[in-house]
N, C-alpha and C positions, 0 to 999 in steps of 0.2 A: 578847764573852767576857772573863772576868777575866784580868788580866796574870799572876796566879799561881794558875792553876786547879788543882783537885784532882779526880781521877777515881778511883772505886772500883767495880769491876765486882762484881756480886752473885755469890754461890756458885751452883753448879749445883743445880737443884731435883730432879734425878733421882738424885743420889748418885754418878753416874758420867757420863763424857762419852765418847761414841764419836768424834764429829766436832765440832770447833770450826770454824765458817765465819767468815771475815772478808771482808766486802763493803762497800766504802766509798762506793759511788755508787748512784744509783737503778737504773741499768741492771744493775749487778752484783747488786743486791738482787733484781731481777726474775729474772735468769737463775738465781741460786742458789736462789730459792724454787721454781722449776720442778724443779730437781734434787732438792731436799729432799722435795717431794711424791712424786716417784718413788721416792726412797730409802725413805721411810716405808711406801710401798705394797709394796716388795720385802722390807723388813725392818721389820715393825711395831714391834718393840721397840727400835729404834735410838734412842740418846739424842744429840740434836743441840743445841748451843748456838751462838750467833752474835753477832758484832758486825756489824750490818747495818741493816735497815730494816723498815718495816711489812709488806712482802711476805714476808720470811722469818718474821716472827712469825705471819702468817696461815697460812703453810705448816706450822706446827707446831714450829718451832725456838724454844728459849728465847732471847729477845732480851736480851742482856746490856747492850747500849748501842746507841742509834740513831745509827750512824755516818753514815748518809746525811744526817741533819740538819746535819752538820758538814762536808759535802763542799765543798771549794774547789778551784780550778784555777789553775795558773800560779805562777811563782816568787814574784811580789810578794804574792799572796794567801796563799800558804803561810807566808811569812815573818811576815806579820801575825798568824798564828795559831800561831806556833811553840811558845809555852808550853803551849797546850792539847794539841797533838800529842805533845809531849815527855811530858806527864803521862799521856796515854792509852797511849803506847808502853810506859812503865814498868809501868803497872798491867796491861796485857795480858800482858806477860812474867810478872808475878807470878801472874796467874790461871792461865796455862798451866802454870807450874811446880807450882802447888798442885794442879790438877785432873788433870794428866797425860792429856789426851785421846789416844785411839789415833791420831788423825790431825788435823792442821790443814789445812783446805782453803782456800787463798787464792783469792779471786775478783778477778782484775784488780787495780786500785788499787796499782800497783807501788811508788809512792813510800813508802808505809807498809808494805805486805806484804813486800816483798823485804828491808826492814830487819829486820822481825820474824823472817823465815826465817834471816837471817844471825846474829841474836842467839841464836836457838835452837841453831844450830850452835856458836857460840862458847861457850855455856853448857853444852854437852854434853847438851842435852835432846832434840835431834832424832836420827833414825837416822844421818844423815850426821855428826853430832857425837859419836856413840857412845851416844846415848840410845835411847829406844823410840818416840818420837813421829814418825810419818810426816808429811812435809811435801809436800803436793800443791798444784798450782797449776792452776786452771781459768780459761781465757781469758787467753791470752798477752799480756804487755805488747807494745806495738807496736815491737819491736826492729827491724823492717824499715823503720821510719820514722826512729828515732833511738835513741841509746845502744845500739847493737848489741853492744858489748862486755859488756853485762850478762849475756849468755847463758852466759859462763864462770863467773861467780859463782853464777848460778842453778843450773848443773850441779853446783857444789860444795855448795849448800845444799838443793836440792830432790830429792825422790825420783822425781817424775813430773810431767809436764805434759800437760794436755788442751787442745786448741785448737778454736776455732769457725770458723776459716778454713782452707781446704784447703792453701794454700801455706805455712802457718806451720811445719809439722814440718821442712821443708827448711831453714828458717832456723837450726835447731839441729843440723844434720847433722854439724857439726865439733865437737860436744860429746859428753859421755857421758850427757846427760840423755835418758831415754826420753820421747818426745813423740808424741802420738797425736791425730789429727783425729777429733772425735766428732760432727761436724755442728753446724749453727747451730740454736739453740733456736727460732728463728722459722720453721723448716721442719719442726719435730718434729710427729708425728701429733696431739698434743694442743694444738698452738698455735692460738690464736684471735686473729686480728688485731683490734686496736682500731679499724682504719680500713678502708674499702673505696672503690674508685673509683666515683663517680657523676657523670657530666658535668653533671648538673643541680644538684649539691650546692653547698655553700658552699666558701669558701677556708679552708684549714687553716693556721694560724700556729703554729709549733713553736719557741719560743725556747730550749728546753733545760730542765735541771733544777737547775742551780747558780745560787745567788742572784746572784753577781757577774756571771756570764756573761749571765744573763737580763736584768739591768739594762742591759747594753750592747746586746744583740741585739734585744730586743723593740721598742725604739723604731724601729729600722731596719725591722723587719718591718711594724710598724704604719704607718710612713710609706709603704712600698711599697704596702700594701693601700689606703691612702687615695688614693694617686695612681692606682691601678687604678680605683677608683670604681665597681665593680660588685659585686653580690651581698652576702651577709652573710659573716662570718668566724667561725670557731671557734678558740679557743686552748686547747690541752690543757696542764694543769699538774699536778705531783705532790704538792703540799703547800700548807698555808695560808701558809707563809712565802713561797713563790713567788707565790701569788695576791696577796699584799700588794704585791709588786714590780710585778706586772702592773697592778693597780688604780692604782698611783701614776702611771701614764702616762695615766690618764683615757681609756681606750678608748671609742669612740663606741658608741651603743646597738645598732648592728648587728654588734658584736663580742661574741660570747658566750664566757664562760670556763667550761670543763668540766674537772672534776677527774678524773684517772686513778685508778682504784680500786686496791685492794690486789693485784690480779692483773694489773696492767698494762693494763687496758682501761677503757672508760667504763662508767657506771652501767648495770646490767642485763646486762652482757656483750655488748651489741649493737654491731656494727661501725659506726662513724660514717661516713656517706656524705659524701665530699668530692670536689670537682672538681679541685683543684690545691693545691699546698702551697708555702709559703715556710718553710724549716726551717733550724735550726742543723745542725751535722754530727754530732749525737749519735745515740743509739739509735733515736729515733723516725723519723729519716730512713730507717733500714732497714725499719721497719714500712711506711713509705710506698712505698719502692722495691719491696718484695715484693708490695704491693697494686697496683702499676702506676699509682700516682698521679703525674702529671707535676708538675714544679715546679723550684725552684732552691734552692741553699744560700746563706745569708747568715751571715757570722761576723764578730764584732768582739771582739777581746781587749784587755786592757790594753796600751797601746802598747809598753811595755818588754818585756812577755811576748811580744808579736808579733815584735818585732825579734830577740829571743833565739831564738825559734822558727824564724824564717827562716834564722838562722845554723846551727841544729842539725839541722833536719828536712830530709830529702832524699827527698821523695815528690812525684809530679806532681799529686796531688789530696788534698784534706782529707777529703772524703766517702768512706766505706768502700765504698759501692756503686760509685762511680766508680773506686776503686782496684782492686776485684775485676774489673770489666769492662774496665779500662784505657781508659776513655772517659767523657766527661762526661754520664752519665745525668741528673745534676742540675748544670747550670752553676753555678760557684762565684763568689760575690761577697764578697771579703774586705776588711775594714777600710773604707777610703774608697770602694772600688768598690761597696759596697752602698748605692747611691743609690736614692731613691724611684723615679726614672725607670727605672733598670735593672731593679729588682725588679717594677715594674708591667708592664714589657714582657714579662717572663717569665710573669707571670700571664696576660696576654692570649694569648700563644702557647699556654700550657697549656690554657686554657679554650676557645679558638676554633679551634685548628689541628688538624684530624684527623690529619695526618701526624705531628705531635708526639705525639699521644696513642697512635697505632699504634706508633711507635718506642719509647715508654716501655713499652708492653705487651710488645714483643719483648725489650727489655732485662731486664725483670722476669722473664720466663720463663728466660732464660739465667742470671740471678742465682740463681734458685731451684734450678736444676740444679747449679750450682757448690756450693751450700751444703748439699745433701742429706746426710742421715745415712749414714755408711758401714755396712758389714755388722758391724763390731765393736761396735755398740751406742751407747747414749747416754752422757751425762756421768755419770748415776747408775750405769750398768753399769760404767763406768771406775772410779768410786770404790770400788764393791764389790770389783772385781778387785784394786785396790791394797791394800785393807785385809785381804783374805784371801790375797793372794799372798806 
């Protein structure tokens, strides 16, 4: 990216905007797209614009900017792209002031989104700042892991929060922010998993969706698979940019690269049969957990980012399934611990040990029950209530 970038978001094509959605990562794009499809079914005339990705565009939102193509993680990576994010921030505020959407619905991505919410408050554009734009937040930042103090500024700037994990509303109990658990999208009635467990299937390698992270994690997954020395492997990737990173590692002929389509699945909407997985800690690990696919988590970050994270984060696990169950459904191998030998041993146990497979199935069932949608309805129902209330 240029050191002095310029960003100019296009005008609304509908003449008005009911909801502006801001989703900066592939997982947020996926979750937001599901919500948009349901919103448009419930209210066919609703006008939705988005800073997001291809899934939001496919769901019918006017895509103002593909923010997922610019997704970065970690302090070091964010600093490298500071000029771009500063320009995008300024033009997003300009666009909101000009178009005055009824609501801005932030989807996770707290580093950017919470700053936008605070700026809308400071400029008198949001309801909390004396204006008329409602600020809604879907998918809570992980305040239970780090930066817990953010909850008070969030209560100051936001009108409502919807969470996808059942324990999260309690994290805001000492604030004035209304918080509601709306169920996890991966257990919604219309959810179609991109993967399914098949003991005879290939190994699934999931290095993530961010360029920098994939560049560090995929070599570790590939080395573990090579050490395993059995079967074929499939790698799921979300974009041509990520495919380029994968191909740079020269994967062997028995490793097939498969693109995730605009709805978060593989081509044709058919669930991919896999026997075991080596995965990063991102969204795809949840797909695997709910499909009862055994495996392990491997993660490698920039060394400085990892050291800072160790100082700031206070959780026993990196993987969300492990956190929800409070046990290692997926054993975690971080940084130097993600050796080829350790990862290969996890693959062997996942493929050949019936007890490991049975335990994973039991953990998956418990996880599904924890994440089921409550009687209050879906994320789309929540948005409608907030806009009409």
